[in-house]
Backbone of each chain as nested JSON, in Angstrom:
{
  "chains": [
    {"id": "A", "residues": [
      {"number": 1, "name": "MET", "atoms": {"N": [115.887, 125.612, 88.01], "CA": [115.914, 125.211, 89.116], "C": [115.415, 126.158, 90.085]}},
      {"number": 2, "name": "VAL", "atoms": {"N": [114.805, 125.75, 91.22], "CA": [114.131, 126.723, 92.014], "C": [114.738, 127.448, 92.891]}},
      {"number": 3, "name": "THR", "atoms": {"N": [114.836, 128.66, 93.149], "CA": [115.567, 129.374, 93.866], "C": [114.589, 129.576, 95.542]}},
      {"number": 4, "name": "PRO", "atoms": {"N": [115.253, 129.736, 96.558], "CA": [114.811, 129.909, 97.703], "C": [113.578, 131.258, 97.518]}},
      {"number": 5, "name": "GLU", "atoms": {"N": [114.153, 132.29, 97.008], "CA": [113.279, 133.393, 96.683], "C": [111.866, 132.833, 96.125]}},
      {"number": 6, "name": "GLN", "atoms": {"N": [111.877, 132.197, 94.901], "CA": [110.921, 131.895, 94.323], "C": [109.945, 130.756, 95.577]}},
      {"number": 7, "name": "LEU", "atoms": {"N": [110.59, 130.015, 95.94], "CA": [109.829, 128.846, 96.818], "C": [109.447, 129.95, 98.115]}},
      {"number": 8, "name": "LYS", "atoms": {"N": [109.904, 131.062, 98.526], "CA": [109.382, 132.083, 99.621], "C": [108.098, 132.471, 99.176]}},
      {"number": 9, "name": "ASN", "atoms": {"N": [108.374, 133.253, 97.898], "CA": [107.138, 133.865, 96.795], "C": [105.673, 132.905, 96.973]}},
      {"number": 10, "name": "TRP", "atoms": {"N": [106.236, 131.785, 96.531], "CA": [105.113, 130.506, 96.286], "C": [104.32, 130.244, 97.512]}},
      {"number": 11, "name": "ILE", "atoms": {"N": [104.875, 130.357, 98.952], "CA": [104.659, 130.069, 100.079], "C": [103.834, 131.159, 100.4]}},
      {"number": 12, "name": "GLU", "atoms": {"N": [104.736, 132.313, 100.496], "CA": [103.804, 133.633, 100.739], "C": [102.454, 133.977, 100.108]}},
      {"number": 13, "name": "SER", "atoms": {"N": [102.416, 133.694, 98.561], "CA": [101.185, 133.801, 98.013], "C": [99.845, 132.85, 98.704]}},
      {"number": 14, "name": "GLY", "atoms": {"N": [100.052, 131.854, 99.342], "CA": [99.026, 131.275, 99.895], "C": [98.678, 131.637, 101.159]}},
      {"number": 15, "name": "PHE", "atoms": {"N": [99.325, 132.483, 101.731], "CA": [98.901, 133.016, 103.106], "C": [98.887, 134.543, 103.172]}},
      {"number": 16, "name": "ASP", "atoms": {"N": [98.083, 134.767, 103.956], "CA": [98.073, 136.413, 104.247], "C": [98.888, 136.849, 105.257]}},
      {"number": 17, "name": "GLY", "atoms": {"N": [99.867, 137.722, 104.957], "CA": [100.8, 138.18, 106.151], "C": [101.708, 137.217, 106.788]}},
      {"number": 18, "name": "ALA", "atoms": {"N": [101.889, 136.175, 106.043], "CA": [102.747, 135.054, 106.71], "C": [104.289, 135.405, 106.707]}},
      {"number": 19, "name": "GLN", "atoms": {"N": [105.299, 134.966, 107.668], "CA": [106.722, 135.612, 107.78], "C": [107.202, 134.017, 107.289]}},
      {"number": 20, "name": "VAL", "atoms": {"N": [107.865, 134.035, 106.033], "CA": [108.482, 132.936, 105.528], "C": [110.106, 133.033, 105.461]}},
      {"number": 21, "name": "THR", "atoms": {"N": [110.824, 132.173, 105.89], "CA": [112.093, 132.188, 105.438], "C": [112.479, 130.816, 104.657]}},
      {"number": 22, "name": "VAL", "atoms": {"N": [113.299, 130.816, 103.72], "CA": [113.418, 129.64, 103.055], "C": [114.866, 129.712, 102.737]}},
      {"number": 23, "name": "GLU", "atoms": {"N": [115.67, 128.591, 103.045], "CA": [116.857, 128.026, 102.372], "C": [116.861, 126.728, 101.599]}},
      {"number": 24, "name": "GLY", "atoms": {"N": [118.018, 126.833, 100.829], "CA": [118.132, 125.381, 100.255], "C": [119.117, 125.573, 99.089]}},
      {"number": 25, "name": "ASP", "atoms": {"N": [119.173, 124.176, 98.343], "CA": [119.867, 124.067, 97.316], "C": [119.793, 123.727, 95.837]}},
      {"number": 26, "name": "GLY", "atoms": {"N": [118.269, 124.328, 95.75], "CA": [118.008, 123.941, 94.581], "C": [116.754, 122.75, 94.581]}},
      {"number": 27, "name": "HIS", "atoms": {"N": [117.099, 121.777, 95.375], "CA": [116.714, 120.426, 95.309], "C": [115.769, 120.254, 96.868]}},
      {"number": 28, "name": "HIS", "atoms": {"N": [116.841, 120.362, 97.881], "CA": [116.432, 120.108, 99.04], "C": [115.995, 121.558, 99.778]}},
      {"number": 29, "name": "PHE", "atoms": {"N": [115.096, 121.803, 100.29], "CA": [114.708, 123.295, 100.886], "C": [114.089, 122.825, 102.329]}},
      {"number": 30, "name": "GLU", "atoms": {"N": [114.638, 124.272, 103.149], "CA": [114.12, 124.155, 104.461], "C": [113.349, 125.442, 104.852]}},
      {"number": 31, "name": "ALA", "atoms": {"N": [112.154, 125.268, 105.075], "CA": [111.289, 126.625, 105.432], "C": [110.919, 126.798, 106.799]}},
      {"number": 32, "name": "ASN", "atoms": {"N": [110.571, 128.212, 107.094], "CA": [110.505, 128.446, 108.436], "C": [108.939, 129.191, 107.982]}},
      {"number": 33, "name": "ILE", "atoms": {"N": [107.873, 128.889, 108.578], "CA": [106.807, 129.6, 108.137], "C": [105.974, 129.942, 109.434]}},
      {"number": 34, "name": "VAL", "atoms": {"N": [105.707, 131.321, 109.721], "CA": [105.064, 131.765, 110.568], "C": [103.734, 132.249, 110.358]}},
      {"number": 35, "name": "ALA", "atoms": {"N": [102.434, 131.677, 110.284], "CA": [101.22, 131.807, 109.782], "C": [100.146, 131.951, 110.89]}},
      {"number": 36, "name": "ALA", "atoms": {"N": [99.147, 132.966, 110.763], "CA": [97.752, 132.716, 111.577], "C": [97.024, 131.825, 111.185]}},
      {"number": 37, "name": "GLU", "atoms": {"N": [97.083, 131.558, 109.928], "CA": [96.156, 130.231, 109.209], "C": [96.493, 129.061, 110.104]}},
      {"number": 38, "name": "PHE", "atoms": {"N": [97.684, 128.79, 110.83], "CA": [98.128, 127.578, 111.343], "C": [97.387, 127.395, 112.885]}},
      {"number": 39, "name": "GLU", "atoms": {"N": [96.746, 128.473, 113.382], "CA": [96.132, 128.181, 114.581], "C": [95.072, 127.287, 114.729]}},
      {"number": 40, "name": "GLY", "atoms": {"N": [95.084, 126.371, 115.616], "CA": [94.213, 125.466, 116.137], "C": [94.488, 124.151, 114.839]}},
      {"number": 41, "name": "LYS", "atoms": {"N": [95.679, 124.156, 114.173], "CA": [95.581, 122.969, 113.256], "C": [96.833, 122.27, 113.558]}},
      {"number": 42, "name": "SER", "atoms": {"N": [96.677, 120.844, 113.466], "CA": [97.632, 119.952, 113.545], "C": [98.864, 120.08, 112.62]}},
      {"number": 43, "name": "ARG", "atoms": {"N": [100.011, 119.313, 112.955], "CA": [101.073, 119.615, 112.243], "C": [100.776, 119.013, 110.864]}},
      {"number": 44, "name": "ILE", "atoms": {"N": [100.28, 117.808, 110.43], "CA": [99.888, 117.434, 109.364], "C": [99.039, 118.7, 108.515]}},
      {"number": 45, "name": "GLN", "atoms": {"N": [98.185, 118.779, 109.262], "CA": [97.28, 119.839, 108.598], "C": [97.839, 121.045, 108.192]}},
      {"number": 46, "name": "ARG", "atoms": {"N": [98.696, 121.883, 108.942], "CA": [99.775, 122.871, 108.659], "C": [100.623, 122.572, 107.477]}},
      {"number": 47, "name": "HIS", "atoms": {"N": [101.082, 121.147, 107.322], "CA": [101.899, 120.979, 106.276], "C": [101.257, 121.185, 105.002]}},
      {"number": 48, "name": "GLN", "atoms": {"N": [99.845, 120.406, 105.083], "CA": [99.017, 120.231, 103.972], "C": [98.545, 121.475, 103.048]}},
      {"number": 49, "name": "LEU", "atoms": {"N": [98.643, 122.712, 104.372], "CA": [97.956, 123.851, 103.904], "C": [99.279, 124.627, 102.954]}},
      {"number": 50, "name": "VAL", "atoms": {"N": [100.477, 124.051, 103.591], "CA": [101.474, 124.91, 102.659], "C": [101.778, 123.964, 101.178]}},
      {"number": 51, "name": "TYR", "atoms": {"N": [101.776, 122.716, 101.516], "CA": [101.809, 121.724, 100.016], "C": [100.252, 122.183, 99.324]}},
      {"number": 52, "name": "ALA", "atoms": {"N": [99.472, 122.811, 99.629], "CA": [98.325, 123.365, 98.685], "C": [98.463, 124.555, 98.044]}},
      {"number": 53, "name": "ALA", "atoms": {"N": [99.325, 125.496, 99.006], "CA": [99.791, 126.635, 98.771], "C": [100.765, 126.161, 97.077]}},
      {"number": 54, "name": "LEU", "atoms": {"N": [101.78, 125.192, 97.395], "CA": [102.795, 125.224, 96.332], "C": [102.239, 124.475, 95.374]}},
      {"number": 55, "name": "GLY", "atoms": {"N": [100.91, 123.737, 95.489], "CA": [100.146, 123.033, 94.304], "C": [100.81, 122.072, 93.63]}},
      {"number": 56, "name": "ASP", "atoms": {"N": [100.859, 122.324, 91.903], "CA": [101.791, 121.349, 91.31], "C": [103.097, 121.593, 91.32]}},
      {"number": 57, "name": "LYS", "atoms": {"N": [103.672, 122.952, 91.773], "CA": [104.97, 123.34, 91.767], "C": [105.698, 122.083, 92.693]}},
      {"number": 58, "name": "MET", "atoms": {"N": [104.887, 121.711, 93.285], "CA": [105.655, 120.878, 94.92], "C": [106.055, 119.739, 94.114]}},
      {"number": 59, "name": "LYS", "atoms": {"N": [105.144, 119.128, 93.169], "CA": [105.512, 117.725, 92.41], "C": [106.624, 117.965, 91.675]}},
      {"number": 60, "name": "ALA", "atoms": {"N": [106.705, 118.919, 90.857], "CA": [107.575, 119.104, 89.701], "C": [109.053, 119.378, 90.145]}},
      {"number": 61, "name": "GLU", "atoms": {"N": [108.862, 120.403, 90.688], "CA": [110.196, 120.971, 90.729], "C": [110.728, 121.058, 92.356]}},
      {"number": 62, "name": "VAL", "atoms": {"N": [109.937, 120.501, 93.482], "CA": [110.744, 121.082, 94.923], "C": [110.845, 119.343, 95.134]}},
      {"number": 63, "name": "HIS", "atoms": {"N": [112.07, 118.637, 95.033], "CA": [112.095, 117.399, 95.485], "C": [111.645, 117.086, 97.245]}},
      {"number": 64, "name": "ALA", "atoms": {"N": [112.46, 118.119, 97.756], "CA": [112.571, 117.668, 99.459], "C": [112.421, 119.075, 100.252]}},
      {"number": 65, "name": "LEU", "atoms": {"N": [111.329, 119.266, 100.885], "CA": [111.112, 120.324, 101.623], "C": [110.837, 120.191, 103.25]}},
      {"number": 66, "name": "SER", "atoms": {"N": [111.922, 120.434, 103.872], "CA": [111.429, 120.577, 105.336], "C": [110.856, 122.043, 105.693]}},
      {"number": 67, "name": "MET", "atoms": {"N": [109.855, 121.865, 106.75], "CA": [109.251, 122.832, 107.364], "C": [109.193, 122.685, 108.732]}},
      {"number": 68, "name": "LYS", "atoms": {"N": [109.271, 124.071, 109.056], "CA": [108.617, 124.324, 110.595], "C": [107.567, 125.23, 110.683]}},
      {"number": 69, "name": "THR", "atoms": {"N": [106.48, 125.041, 110.852], "CA": [105.037, 125.649, 110.667], "C": [104.592, 126.091, 112.245]}},
      {"number": 70, "name": "LEU", "atoms": {"N": [104.765, 127.293, 112.273], "CA": [104.64, 127.84, 113.585], "C": [103.33, 129.008, 113.538]}},
      {"number": 71, "name": "THR", "atoms": {"N": [102.552, 129.132, 114.792], "CA": [101.69, 130.579, 114.817], "C": [102.04, 131.768, 115.235]}},
      {"number": 72, "name": "PRO", "atoms": {"N": [101.829, 132.536, 115.188], "CA": [102.668, 133.823, 115.531], "C": [102.71, 133.845, 116.949]}},
      {"number": 73, "name": "SER", "atoms": {"N": [102.02, 133.041, 117.549], "CA": [102.223, 132.709, 119.402], "C": [103.166, 131.765, 119.45]}},
      {"number": 74, "name": "GLU", "atoms": {"N": [103.262, 131.154, 118.521], "CA": [104.475, 130.072, 119.039], "C": [105.813, 130.282, 118.599]}},
      {"number": 75, "name": "ALA", "atoms": {"N": [105.827, 131.503, 117.864], "CA": [107.222, 131.616, 116.964], "C": [107.951, 132.408, 118.01]}}
    ]},
    {"id": "B", "residues": [
      {"number": 1, "name": "MET", "atoms": {"N": [86.487, 97.507, 88.714], "CA": [87.442, 98.559, 89.547], "C": [88.6, 98.948, 88.519]}},
      {"number": 2, "name": "THR", "atoms": {"N": [88.856, 100.047, 88.854], "CA": [90.05, 100.645, 87.758], "C": [91.15, 100.158, 88.52]}},
      {"number": 3, "name": "GLU", "atoms": {"N": [92.363, 100.274, 87.564], "CA": [93.616, 99.911, 88.428], "C": [93.659, 100.843, 89.526]}},
      {"number": 4, "name": "GLN", "atoms": {"N": [93.43, 102.06, 89.366], "CA": [93.954, 103.116, 90.531], "C": [93.107, 102.679, 92.019]}},
      {"number": 5, "name": "THR", "atoms": {"N": [91.651, 102.511, 91.684], "CA": [90.932, 102.157, 92.821], "C": [91.835, 101.014, 93.695]}},
      {"number": 6, "name": "SER", "atoms": {"N": [91.898, 99.792, 92.827], "CA": [92.458, 98.871, 93.19], "C": [93.774, 98.982, 94.04]}},
      {"number": 7, "name": "MET", "atoms": {"N": [94.524, 100.014, 93.786], "CA": [95.613, 100.31, 94.528], "C": [95.452, 101.169, 95.803]}},
      {"number": 8, "name": "GLN", "atoms": {"N": [94.46, 101.949, 95.551], "CA": [93.924, 102.763, 97.038], "C": [93.434, 101.57, 97.904]}},
      {"number": 9, "name": "ASP", "atoms": {"N": [92.655, 100.811, 97.384], "CA": [92.5, 99.471, 98.218], "C": [93.335, 98.791, 98.581]}},
      {"number": 10, "name": "GLN", "atoms": {"N": [94.475, 98.267, 98.143], "CA": [95.85, 97.583, 98.426], "C": [96.119, 98.388, 99.68]}},
      {"number": 11, "name": "ILE", "atoms": {"N": [96.514, 99.721, 99.242], "CA": [97.359, 100.499, 100.459], "C": [96.453, 100.508, 101.542]}},
      {"number": 12, "name": "LYS", "atoms": {"N": [94.929, 100.654, 101.663], "CA": [94.286, 100.947, 102.675], "C": [94.32, 99.348, 103.439]}},
      {"number": 13, "name": "GLN", "atoms": {"N": [94.622, 98.251, 102.656], "CA": [94.537, 97.052, 103.376], "C": [95.89, 96.828, 104.129]}},
      {"number": 14, "name": "THR", "atoms": {"N": [96.9, 97.639, 103.377], "CA": [98.355, 97.511, 103.922], "C": [98.511, 98.353, 105.382]}},
      {"number": 15, "name": "VAL", "atoms": {"N": [97.834, 99.534, 105.281], "CA": [97.643, 100.083, 106.53], "C": [96.993, 99.521, 107.744]}},
      {"number": 16, "name": "THR", "atoms": {"N": [95.877, 98.839, 107.148], "CA": [95.195, 98.097, 108.118], "C": [95.561, 96.892, 108.927]}},
      {"number": 17, "name": "ASP", "atoms": {"N": [96.397, 96.086, 108.063], "CA": [96.909, 94.784, 108.518], "C": [97.892, 95.134, 109.292]}},
      {"number": 18, "name": "ASN", "atoms": {"N": [98.732, 96.281, 109.142], "CA": [100.039, 96.396, 109.905], "C": [99.884, 97.483, 110.794]}},
      {"number": 19, "name": "LYS", "atoms": {"N": [100.081, 97.546, 112.05], "CA": [99.999, 98.547, 113.08], "C": [101.027, 99.56, 112.534]}},
      {"number": 20, "name": "VAL", "atoms": {"N": [102.333, 99.422, 112.236], "CA": [103.242, 100.487, 111.81], "C": [103.61, 100.044, 110.458]}},
      {"number": 21, "name": "VAL", "atoms": {"N": [103.649, 101.232, 109.192], "CA": [103.914, 101.016, 108.182], "C": [104.74, 102.089, 107.49]}},
      {"number": 22, "name": "LEU", "atoms": {"N": [105.928, 101.853, 106.832], "CA": [106.522, 103.468, 106.511], "C": [106.647, 102.976, 104.902]}},
      {"number": 23, "name": "PHE", "atoms": {"N": [106.031, 103.768, 104.27], "CA": [106.226, 103.697, 102.572], "C": [107.361, 104.699, 102.606]}},
      {"number": 24, "name": "MET", "atoms": {"N": [108.346, 103.991, 101.915], "CA": [109.388, 105.053, 101.818], "C": [110.213, 104.501, 100.552]}},
      {"number": 25, "name": "LYS", "atoms": {"N": [111.473, 105.044, 100.175], "CA": [112.259, 104.978, 99.056], "C": [113.382, 104.017, 99.465]}},
      {"number": 26, "name": "GLY", "atoms": {"N": [113.392, 102.774, 99.136], "CA": [114.38, 101.427, 99.32], "C": [113.361, 100.76, 100.3]}},
      {"number": 27, "name": "ASN", "atoms": {"N": [114.649, 100.359, 101.266], "CA": [114.199, 99.393, 102.693], "C": [114.72, 99.761, 103.428]}},
      {"number": 28, "name": "ALA", "atoms": {"N": [114.029, 99.371, 104.515], "CA": [115.027, 99.416, 106.012], "C": [116.577, 99.411, 105.977]}},
      {"number": 29, "name": "ASN", "atoms": {"N": [117.225, 98.294, 105.163], "CA": [118.669, 98.322, 105.102], "C": [119.46, 98.848, 104.062]}},
      {"number": 30, "name": "PHE", "atoms": {"N": [118.521, 99.35, 102.983], "CA": [119.256, 100.253, 102.055], "C": [118.208, 101.31, 101.656]}},
      {"number": 31, "name": "PRO", "atoms": {"N": [117.858, 102.226, 102.608], "CA": [117.123, 103.546, 102.161], "C": [117.801, 104.043, 101.04]}},
      {"number": 32, "name": "GLN", "atoms": {"N": [116.866, 104.614, 100.241], "CA": [117.478, 105.184, 98.729], "C": [117.473, 106.852, 99.043]}},
      {"number": 33, "name": "CYS", "atoms": {"N": [116.914, 107.265, 100.435], "CA": [116.88, 108.572, 100.235], "C": [116.845, 109.263, 101.497]}},
      {"number": 34, "name": "GLY", "atoms": {"N": [117.932, 110.184, 102.241], "CA": [117.744, 110.529, 103.371], "C": [116.949, 110.876, 104.534]}},
      {"number": 35, "name": "PHE", "atoms": {"N": [115.941, 111.241, 103.716], "CA": [114.716, 111.925, 104.484], "C": [113.985, 109.826, 104.886]}},
      {"number": 36, "name": "SER", "atoms": {"N": [114.115, 109.237, 103.958], "CA": [113.528, 107.82, 104.384], "C": [114.656, 107.022, 105.182]}},
      {"number": 37, "name": "GLY", "atoms": {"N": [115.745, 107.304, 105.034], "CA": [116.525, 106.784, 105.935], "C": [116.788, 107.249, 107.26]}},
      {"number": 38, "name": "LYS", "atoms": {"N": [116.348, 108.526, 107.556], "CA": [116.285, 109.209, 108.933], "C": [115.04, 108.438, 109.622]}},
      {"number": 39, "name": "SER", "atoms": {"N": [113.89, 108.432, 108.797], "CA": [112.608, 108.013, 109.132], "C": [113.082, 106.604, 109.959]}},
      {"number": 40, "name": "VAL", "atoms": {"N": [113.879, 105.904, 109.128], "CA": [114.037, 104.119, 109.511], "C": [114.881, 104.292, 110.831]}},
      {"number": 41, "name": "GLN", "atoms": {"N": [115.676, 104.973, 110.838], "CA": [116.616, 105.465, 111.823], "C": [115.644, 105.798, 113.285]}},
      {"number": 42, "name": "ILE", "atoms": {"N": [115.012, 106.605, 113.153], "CA": [114.056, 106.925, 114.343], "C": [113.167, 105.933, 115.002]}},
      {"number": 43, "name": "LEU", "atoms": {"N": [112.507, 105.042, 114.084], "CA": [111.549, 103.633, 114.26], "C": [112.449, 102.752, 114.97]}},
      {"number": 44, "name": "THR", "atoms": {"N": [113.635, 102.735, 114.369], "CA": [114.784, 101.512, 114.781], "C": [115.256, 101.942, 116.221]}},
      {"number": 45, "name": "ALA", "atoms": {"N": [115.659, 103.177, 116.274], "CA": [115.937, 103.899, 117.846], "C": [114.945, 103.428, 118.841]}},
      {"number": 46, "name": "LEU", "atoms": {"N": [113.521, 103.53, 118.323], "CA": [112.468, 103.251, 119.129], "C": [112.044, 102.047, 119.344]}},
      {"number": 47, "name": "ASP", "atoms": {"N": [113.027, 100.895, 118.958], "CA": [112.415, 99.583, 118.887], "C": [111.133, 99.296, 118.51]}},
      {"number": 48, "name": "ALA", "atoms": {"N": [110.767, 100.233, 117.262], "CA": [108.923, 100.094, 116.808], "C": [109.535, 98.731, 116.056]}},
      {"number": 49, "name": "GLU", "atoms": {"N": [108.458, 97.988, 115.627], "CA": [108.175, 96.791, 115.007], "C": [107.299, 97.624, 113.862]}},
      {"number": 50, "name": "PHE", "atoms": {"N": [108.037, 97.731, 112.727], "CA": [107.524, 98.214, 111.534], "C": [107.815, 97.349, 110.315]}},
      {"number": 51, "name": "VAL", "atoms": {"N": [106.989, 97.724, 109.284], "CA": [106.701, 97.145, 107.857], "C": [106.959, 98.303, 107.007]}},
      {"number": 52, "name": "THR", "atoms": {"N": [107.887, 98.026, 105.961], "CA": [108.333, 98.978, 104.88], "C": [107.64, 98.928, 103.67]}},
      {"number": 53, "name": "VAL", "atoms": {"N": [107.49, 99.762, 102.655], "CA": [107.179, 99.336, 101.287], "C": [107.693, 100.438, 100.561]}},
      {"number": 54, "name": "ASP", "atoms": {"N": [108.485, 99.7, 99.448], "CA": [109.554, 100.26, 98.773], "C": [108.567, 101.104, 97.547]}},
      {"number": 55, "name": "VAL", "atoms": {"N": [108.302, 102.314, 97.546], "CA": [107.638, 103.011, 96.5], "C": [108.325, 102.89, 95.186]}},
      {"number": 56, "name": "LEU", "atoms": {"N": [109.656, 102.987, 95.393], "CA": [110.577, 102.704, 94.059], "C": [110.428, 101.821, 93.398]}},
      {"number": 57, "name": "SER", "atoms": {"N": [109.87, 100.45, 93.757], "CA": [109.535, 99.132, 93.177], "C": [108.473, 99.106, 92.556]}},
      {"number": 58, "name": "ASN", "atoms": {"N": [107.419, 100.284, 92.39], "CA": [106.371, 100.011, 91.776], "C": [105.549, 101.72, 91.531]}},
      {"number": 59, "name": "ASP", "atoms": {"N": [105.527, 102.447, 90.566], "CA": [105.165, 103.571, 90.055], "C": [103.976, 104.146, 90.836]}},
      {"number": 60, "name": "GLN", "atoms": {"N": [103.012, 102.712, 90.679], "CA": [101.399, 102.81, 91.066], "C": [101.284, 103.066, 92.471]}},
      {"number": 61, "name": "ILE", "atoms": {"N": [102.307, 102.666, 93.196], "CA": [102.548, 102.69, 94.558], "C": [102.811, 103.946, 94.715]}},
      {"number": 62, "name": "ARG", "atoms": {"N": [104.031, 104.498, 94.147], "CA": [104.5, 105.565, 94.454], "C": [103.577, 106.976, 94.03]}},
      {"number": 63, "name": "ASP", "atoms": {"N": [102.753, 106.88, 93.095], "CA": [101.674, 107.741, 92.922], "C": [100.438, 107.758, 93.961]}},
      {"number": 64, "name": "GLY", "atoms": {"N": [99.972, 106.357, 93.991], "CA": [98.759, 105.934, 94.65], "C": [98.801, 106.411, 96.278]}},
      {"number": 65, "name": "ILE", "atoms": {"N": [100.144, 106.304, 96.673], "CA": [100.241, 106.728, 97.999], "C": [100.1, 108.015, 98.503]}},
      {"number": 66, "name": "LYS", "atoms": {"N": [100.651, 108.945, 97.32], "CA": [100.389, 110.571, 97.544], "C": [99.053, 110.758, 97.482]}},
      {"number": 67, "name": "GLN", "atoms": {"N": [98.281, 109.993, 96.67], "CA": [96.829, 110.321, 96.369], "C": [95.898, 109.898, 97.873]}},
      {"number": 68, "name": "TYR", "atoms": {"N": [96.61, 109.067, 98.149], "CA": [95.609, 108.249, 99.479], "C": [95.635, 109.189, 100.588]}},
      {"number": 69, "name": "SER", "atoms": {"N": [96.934, 109.882, 100.909], "CA": [97.131, 110.7, 102.149], "C": [97.088, 112.073, 101.381]}},
      {"number": 70, "name": "ASN", "atoms": {"N": [96.979, 112.362, 100.305], "CA": [96.75, 113.727, 99.901], "C": [98.326, 114.603, 100.212]}},
      {"number": 71, "name": "TRP", "atoms": {"N": [99.087, 113.887, 100.154], "CA": [100.735, 114.527, 100.795], "C": [101.489, 113.933, 99.515]}},
      {"number": 72, "name": "PRO", "atoms": {"N": [102.312, 115.251, 99.003], "CA": [103.214, 114.932, 97.553], "C": [104.449, 113.869, 98.13]}},
      {"number": 73, "name": "THR", "atoms": {"N": [104.431, 114.048, 99.061], "CA": [106.504, 113.428, 99.324], "C": [106.216, 111.91, 100.049]}},
      {"number": 74, "name": "ILE", "atoms": {"N": [107.649, 111.372, 100.017], "CA": [107.908, 110.128, 100.656], "C": [109.134, 110.439, 101.352]}},
      {"number": 75, "name": "PRO", "atoms": {"N": [109.134, 110.026, 102.637], "CA": [108.369, 108.832, 103.194], "C": [107.169, 109.18, 103.726]}},
      {"number": 76, "name": "GLN", "atoms": {"N": [106.268, 108.234, 103.956], "CA": [104.898, 108.43, 104.692], "C": [104.726, 107.401, 105.73]}},
      {"number": 77, "name": "LEU", "atoms": {"N": [104.714, 107.928, 107.072], "CA": [104.69, 106.949, 108.165], "C": [103.079, 106.633, 108.653]}},
      {"number": 78, "name": "TYR", "atoms": {"N": [102.59, 105.417, 108.965], "CA": [101.37, 105.066, 109.104], "C": [101.29, 104.293, 110.415]}},
      {"number": 79, "name": "ILE", "atoms": {"N": [100.352, 104.703, 111.395], "CA": [100.278, 104.014, 112.822], "C": [98.883, 103.692, 112.835]}},
      {"number": 80, "name": "ASN", "atoms": {"N": [98.602, 102.583, 113.207], "CA": [97.089, 102.032, 113.518], "C": [96.144, 102.631, 111.972]}},
      {"number": 81, "name": "GLY", "atoms": {"N": [96.663, 102.52, 110.882], "CA": [96.09, 102.884, 109.665], "C": [95.896, 104.294, 109.687]}},
      {"number": 82, "name": "GLU", "atoms": {"N": [96.708, 105.168, 110.526], "CA": [96.057, 106.777, 110.478], "C": [97.581, 107.275, 109.812]}},
      {"number": 83, "name": "PHE", "atoms": {"N": [97.356, 108.121, 108.869], "CA": [98.513, 108.889, 108.27], "C": [99.34, 109.817, 109.204]}},
      {"number": 84, "name": "ILE", "atoms": {"N": [100.433, 109.637, 109.858], "CA": [101.119, 110.319, 110.722], "C": [101.847, 111.575, 109.912]}},
      {"number": 85, "name": "GLY", "atoms": {"N": [102.619, 111.351, 109.11], "CA": [103.371, 112.232, 108.685], "C": [104.817, 112.092, 107.461]}},
      {"number": 86, "name": "GLY", "atoms": {"N": [105.34, 112.994, 107.507], "CA": [106.666, 112.772, 106.733], "C": [107.557, 112.615, 107.817]}},
      {"number": 87, "name": "CYS", "atoms": {"N": [108.892, 112.853, 107.021], "CA": [110.164, 112.852, 107.828], "C": [110.096, 114.265, 108.586]}},
      {"number": 88, "name": "ASP", "atoms": {"N": [109.709, 115.225, 108.393], "CA": [109.739, 116.042, 109.247], "C": [109.092, 116.024, 110.813]}},
      {"number": 89, "name": "ILE", "atoms": {"N": [107.828, 115.699, 110.143], "CA": [106.801, 115.415, 111.412], "C": [107.319, 114.125, 112.118]}},
      {"number": 90, "name": "ILE", "atoms": {"N": [107.582, 113.263, 111.509], "CA": [108.204, 112.046, 112.161], "C": [109.299, 112.278, 113.056]}},
      {"number": 91, "name": "THR", "atoms": {"N": [110.172, 113.594, 112.872], "CA": [111.42, 114.025, 113.588], "C": [110.785, 114.779, 114.854]}},
      {"number": 92, "name": "GLU", "atoms": {"N": [110.06, 115.706, 114.133], "CA": [109.394, 116.66, 115.58], "C": [108.676, 115.834, 116.442]}},
      {"number": 93, "name": "MET", "atoms": {"N": [108.022, 114.984, 116.004], "CA": [107.172, 114.037, 117.054], "C": [108.172, 113.317, 118.256]}},
      {"number": 94, "name": "TYR", "atoms": {"N": [109.273, 112.808, 117.413], "CA": [110.563, 111.976, 118.218], "C": [111.056, 112.92, 118.883]}},
      {"number": 95, "name": "GLU", "atoms": {"N": [111.429, 113.64, 118.799], "CA": [111.816, 115.002, 119.693], "C": [111.122, 115.348, 121.092]}},
      {"number": 96, "name": "ALA", "atoms": {"N": [109.899, 115.479, 120.543], "CA": [108.901, 115.921, 121.556], "C": [108.328, 114.67, 122.389]}},
      {"number": 97, "name": "GLY", "atoms": {"N": [109.025, 113.469, 121.821], "CA": [108.634, 112.204, 122.67], "C": [107.118, 111.709, 122.544]}},
      {"number": 98, "name": "GLU", "atoms": {"N": [106.523, 112.232, 121.465], "CA": [105.226, 112.114, 120.935], "C": [105.171, 110.796, 119.97]}},
      {"number": 99, "name": "LEU", "atoms": {"N": [106.244, 110.635, 119.393], "CA": [106.105, 109.335, 118.725], "C": [105.914, 107.678, 119.391]}},
      {"number": 100, "name": "LYS", "atoms": {"N": [107.037, 108.203, 120.431], "CA": [107.019, 106.899, 121.366], "C": [105.64, 106.541, 121.873]}},
      {"number": 101, "name": "ASP", "atoms": {"N": [104.809, 107.588, 122.227], "CA": [103.554, 107.27, 123.057], "C": [102.567, 106.802, 121.831]}},
      {"number": 102, "name": "THR", "atoms": {"N": [102.869, 107.284, 120.667], "CA": [101.914, 106.838, 119.571], "C": [102.09, 105.611, 119.305]}},
      {"number": 103, "name": "LEU", "atoms": {"N": [103.52, 105.325, 119.235], "CA": [103.942, 104.034, 118.796], "C": [103.505, 102.807, 119.907]}},
      {"number": 104, "name": "GLY", "atoms": {"N": [103.59, 103.429, 121.112], "CA": [103.103, 102.78, 122.37], "C": [101.772, 102.251, 122.232]}},
      {"number": 105, "name": "GLN", "atoms": {"N": [100.819, 103.047, 121.788], "CA": [99.505, 102.579, 121.804], "C": [99.126, 101.709, 120.962]}},
      {"number": 106, "name": "SER", "atoms": {"N": [100.116, 101.374, 119.74], "CA": [100.06, 100.58, 118.828], "C": [100.649, 99.273, 119.039]}},
      {"number": 107, "name": "ALA", "atoms": {"N": [101.389, 99.09, 120.323], "CA": [101.868, 97.881, 120.721], "C": [101.025, 96.89, 120.709]}}
    ]}
  ]
}
């Protein structure tokens, strides 16, 4: 089962210097992500960046991931 | 045409023919997942007219829709043929009052 810590590391690996906090019960997770890469991107594009960072892990192990995706200036 | 291409065409047809389409688990009366249920509640609260597609009824739709939108989760909302987002974004837009506007343009 996936731990919040694992998910946090997976997300962080997709972004340079992002601040990521993750809570969850092993299936449903809530992530707050502050990353400069979100600058100028729509909500969907931001979420797709996170899903891209998670890649196949998203399909297999993470059933549901709610996220708040902010740029440093929005945080 | 391979099976998968025709599925992509079917999906495209569905989101083109219907102004508001929610691909979800279950249906509006019996959502089978909390996120799908919440999305239905939000659309209902906005008095939106929407069509639902139960991805649990057909695995090809369930996989095809994820490929169509390059989005790995369900539910998925489409307005005027455009992919709007999953439960998160639907909720965020609803709370920001943006969803009402987007739906308003589709009426």
